[in-house]
FIKOLGU-219066 format. One record per residue (C-alpha): residue number from 1; residue in one letter; y, z, x. Coordinates in pm, 1 decimal. Example, Ala and Ser with C-alpha at 12.3 -4.5 7.8 and 13.67 -1.06 7.14 Angstrom:
REM FIKOLGU-219066
<r><i>1</i><aa>a</aa><v>-450.0</v><w>780.0</w><u>1230.0</u></r>
<r><i>2</i><aa>s</aa><v>-106.0</v><w>714.0</w><u>1367.0</u></r>
END
This chain:
REM FIKOLGU-219066
<r><i>1</i><aa>m</aa><v>-120.1</v><w>3935.5</w><u>-2017.2</u></r>
<r><i>2</i><aa>e</aa><v>-132.4</v><w>3569.0</w><u>-1925.8</u></r>
<r><i>3</i><aa>i</aa><v>150.8</v><w>3388.6</w><u>-1747.7</u></r>
<r><i>4</i><aa>s</aa><v>93.4</v><w>3020.1</w><u>-1802.0</u></r>
<r><i>5</i><aa>a</aa><v>447.4</v><w>2879.1</w><u>-1801.7</u></r>
<r><i>6</i><aa>l</aa><v>527.3</v><w>2968.7</w><u>-1440.1</u></r>
<r><i>7</i><aa>t</aa><v>523.2</v><w>2605.3</w><u>-1327.0</u></r>
<r><i>8</i><aa>k</aa><v>803.6</v><w>2517.7</w><u>-1570.1</u></r>
<r><i>9</i><aa>v</aa><v>1051.8</v><w>2770.5</w><u>-1430.7</u></r>
<r><i>10</i><aa>g</aa><v>1371.8</v><w>2617.6</w><u>-1294.0</u></r>
<r><i>11</i><aa>g</aa><v>1231.8</v><w>2299.7</w><u>-1142.4</u></r>
<r><i>12</i><aa>l</aa><v>949.1</v><w>2471.2</w><u>-957.8</u></r>
<r><i>13</i><aa>s</aa><v>711.4</v><w>2204.5</w><u>-1080.8</u></r>
<r><i>14</i><aa>q</aa><v>938.4</v><w>1934.3</w><u>-942.3</u></r>
<r><i>15</i><aa>a</aa><v>987.5</v><w>2097.5</w><u>-603.3</u></r>
<r><i>16</i><aa>f</aa><v>620.8</v><w>2185.2</w><u>-559.4</u></r>
<r><i>17</i><aa>p</aa><v>403.2</v><w>1981.9</w><u>-797.8</u></r>
<r><i>18</i><aa>a</aa><v>80.1</v><w>2161.6</w><u>-876.5</u></r>
<r><i>19</i><aa>q</aa><v>-240.2</v><w>1995.3</w><u>-771.6</u></r>
<r><i>20</i><aa>e</aa><v>-571.5</v><w>2072.2</w><u>-935.7</u></r>
<r><i>21</i><aa>v</aa><v>-782.4</v><w>2291.9</w><u>-710.3</u></r>
<r><i>22</i><aa>q</aa><v>-1155.2</v><w>2243.1</w><u>-752.9</u></r>
<r><i>23</i><aa>g</aa><v>-1384.4</v><w>2542.2</w><u>-783.1</u></r>
<r><i>24</i><aa>t</aa><v>-1122.5</v><w>2816.9</w><u>-804.1</u></r>
<r><i>25</i><aa>q</aa><v>-1152.5</v><w>2896.3</w><u>-1173.4</u></r>
<r><i>26</i><aa>g</aa><v>-1348.8</v><w>3213.6</w><u>-1103.7</u></r>
<r><i>27</i><aa>n</aa><v>-1130.8</v><w>3335.3</w><u>-816.2</u></r>
<r><i>28</i><aa>p</aa><v>-753.0</v><w>3330.6</w><u>-877.5</u></r>
<r><i>29</i><aa>t</aa><v>-685.4</v><w>3458.2</w><u>-525.7</u></r>
<r><i>30</i><aa>v</aa><v>-808.6</v><w>3134.2</w><u>-373.3</u></r>
<r><i>31</i><aa>g</aa><v>-587.3</v><w>2934.1</w><u>-610.5</u></r>
<r><i>32</i><aa>f</aa><v>-278.9</v><w>3139.4</w><u>-522.9</u></r>
<r><i>33</i><aa>g</aa><v>-359.6</v><w>3117.2</w><u>-152.8</u></r>
<r><i>34</i><aa>k</aa><v>-395.7</v><w>2740.1</w><u>-181.6</u></r>
<r><i>35</i><aa>f</aa><v>-64.3</v><w>2724.1</w><u>-369.7</u></r>
<r><i>36</i><aa>l</aa><v>111.9</v><w>2920.4</w><u>-95.0</u></r>
<r><i>37</i><aa>e</aa><v>-48.2</v><w>2703.8</w><u>171.5</u></r>
<r><i>38</i><aa>e</aa><v>79.4</v><w>2389.2</w><u>-1.8</u></r>
<r><i>39</i><aa>m</aa><v>427.5</v><w>2540.4</w><u>-39.5</u></r>
<r><i>40</i><aa>v</aa><v>446.1</v><w>2626.0</w><u>331.2</u></r>
<r><i>41</i><aa>s</aa><v>325.7</v><w>2277.2</w><u>421.1</u></r>
<r><i>42</i><aa>k</aa><v>584.5</v><w>2107.3</w><u>200.0</u></r>
<r><i>43</i><aa>v</aa><v>867.0</v><w>2327.7</w><u>330.0</u></r>
<r><i>44</i><aa>n</aa><v>758.0</v><w>2242.9</w><u>683.4</u></r>
<r><i>45</i><aa>q</aa><v>763.0</v><w>1870.6</w><u>599.3</u></r>
<r><i>46</i><aa>q</aa><v>1113.1</v><w>1902.7</w><u>455.1</u></r>
<r><i>47</i><aa>q</aa><v>1231.6</v><w>2088.7</w><u>765.9</u></r>
<r><i>48</i><aa>g</aa><v>1087.3</v><w>1812.0</w><u>982.7</u></r>
<r><i>49</i><aa>a</aa><v>1254.7</v><w>1542.2</w><u>773.2</u></r>
<r><i>50</i><aa>a</aa><v>1587.4</v><w>1725.3</w><u>801.8</u></r>
<r><i>51</i><aa>d</aa><v>1548.3</v><w>1751.3</w><u>1180.0</u></r>
<r><i>52</i><aa>q</aa><v>1469.5</v><w>1379.7</w><u>1204.4</u></r>
<r><i>53</i><aa>s</aa><v>1772.2</v><w>1287.5</w><u>994.1</u></r>
<r><i>54</i><aa>i</aa><v>1997.9</v><w>1506.9</w><u>1211.3</u></r>
<r><i>55</i><aa>q</aa><v>1859.7</v><w>1341.3</w><u>1523.5</u></r>
<r><i>56</i><aa>a</aa><v>1909.7</v><w>995.4</w><u>1371.2</u></r>
<r><i>57</i><aa>l</aa><v>2270.8</v><w>1080.7</w><u>1292.3</u></r>
<r><i>58</i><aa>a</aa><v>2332.4</v><w>1217.9</w><u>1641.4</u></r>
<r><i>59</i><aa>t</aa><v>2188.3</v><w>908.7</w><u>1810.3</u></r>
<r><i>60</i><aa>g</aa><v>2378.4</v><w>670.2</w><u>1585.2</u></r>
<r><i>61</i><aa>e</aa><v>2074.9</v><w>524.9</w><u>1408.6</u></r>
<r><i>62</i><aa>t</aa><v>2221.0</v><w>615.6</w><u>1070.1</u></r>
<r><i>63</i><aa>k</aa><v>2576.7</v><w>644.2</w><u>949.4</u></r>
<r><i>64</i><aa>g</aa><v>2508.6</v><w>831.2</w><u>624.0</u></r>
<r><i>65</i><aa>l</aa><v>2632.0</v><w>1185.8</w><u>674.5</u></r>
<r><i>66</i><aa>h</aa><v>2575.6</v><w>1258.0</w><u>306.0</u></r>
<r><i>67</i><aa>e</aa><v>2206.0</v><w>1172.1</w><u>335.3</u></r>
<r><i>68</i><aa>v</aa><v>2170.3</v><w>1405.7</w><u>631.3</u></r>
<r><i>69</i><aa>m</aa><v>2346.9</v><w>1686.0</w><u>446.8</u></r>
<r><i>70</i><aa>l</aa><v>2124.6</v><w>1636.1</w><u>142.3</u></r>
<r><i>71</i><aa>a</aa><v>1810.8</v><w>1656.1</w><u>356.6</u></r>
<r><i>72</i><aa>v</aa><v>1935.4</v><w>1969.3</w><u>534.4</u></r>
<r><i>73</i><aa>e</aa><v>2034.3</v><w>2145.1</w><u>210.1</u></r>
<r><i>74</i><aa>k</aa><v>1705.8</v><w>2050.2</w><u>44.1</u></r>
<r><i>75</i><aa>a</aa><v>1514.3</v><w>2199.2</w><u>335.8</u></r>
<r><i>76</i><aa>s</aa><v>1733.4</v><w>2509.1</w><u>334.4</u></r>
<r><i>77</i><aa>i</aa><v>1690.7</v><w>2574.3</w><u>-37.9</u></r>
<r><i>78</i><aa>s</aa><v>1314.8</v><w>2518.7</w><u>-13.4</u></r>
<r><i>79</i><aa>f</aa><v>1293.8</v><w>2768.1</w><u>272.7</u></r>
<r><i>80</i><aa>q</aa><v>1501.4</v><w>3024.6</w><u>81.6</u></r>
<r><i>81</i><aa>m</aa><v>1274.3</v><w>2988.0</w><u>-219.4</u></r>
<r><i>82</i><aa>l</aa><v>962.5</v><w>3028.0</w><u>-5.2</u></r>
<r><i>83</i><aa>t</aa><v>1114.4</v><w>3339.7</w><u>151.7</u></r>
<r><i>84</i><aa>q</aa><v>1184.5</v><w>3488.5</w><u>-191.0</u></r>
<r><i>85</i><aa>v</aa><v>828.6</v><w>3414.9</w><u>-308.6</u></r>
<r><i>86</i><aa>r</aa><v>699.5</v><w>3589.4</w><u>2.7</u></r>
<r><i>87</i><aa>n</aa><v>930.8</v><w>3887.4</w><u>-55.1</u></r>
<r><i>88</i><aa>k</aa><v>814.7</v><w>3924.0</w><u>-415.3</u></r>
<r><i>89</i><aa>a</aa><v>449.7</v><w>3904.0</w><u>-310.4</u></r>
<r><i>90</i><aa>v</aa><v>505.3</v><w>4175.0</w><u>-47.9</u></r>
<r><i>91</i><aa>e</aa><v>688.2</v><w>4393.5</w><u>-301.6</u></r>
<r><i>92</i><aa>a</aa><v>402.2</v><w>4353.6</w><u>-548.6</u></r>
<r><i>93</i><aa>y</aa><v>148.8</v><w>4444.5</w><u>-279.6</u></r>
<r><i>94</i><aa>q</aa><v>348.9</v><w>4753.6</w><u>-179.7</u></r>
<r><i>95</i><aa>e</aa><v>379.0</v><w>4859.5</w><u>-543.1</u></r>
<r><i>96</i><aa>i</aa><v>1.9</v><w>4828.7</w><u>-587.8</u></r>
<r><i>97</i><aa>m</aa><v>-55.4</v><w>5033.7</w><u>-271.9</u></r>
<r><i>98</i><aa>r</aa><v>169.9</v><w>5311.4</w><u>-407.8</u></r>
<r><i>99</i><aa>m</aa><v>-36.6</v><w>5345.0</w><u>-725.2</u></r>
<r><i>100</i><aa>p</aa><v>-248.3</v><w>5658.6</w><u>-736.7</u></r>
<r><i>101</i><aa>v</aa><v>-620.5</v><w>5600.7</w><u>-749.0</u></r>
END
């Protein structure tokens, strides 16, 4: 069973655009690990941007509360999605471990 349309699910491709990984055609684990690494990095960047926008609002550098709220919500939703991906990966691992050999 091949799942090739995963990047088109609910804006996933917009939130985390896929980048071509060289040399991972033979080993899908490396590709998935690289994908998770990129997701964590992008979520971290969004969290940092949200923190900077909060600090800018608090110091009076910016007056746009709506921009700050958008940055914070974007970071929050990205983190929730990353948490759910992690939870599903852990559930899949636990299910595989429960299989009789």
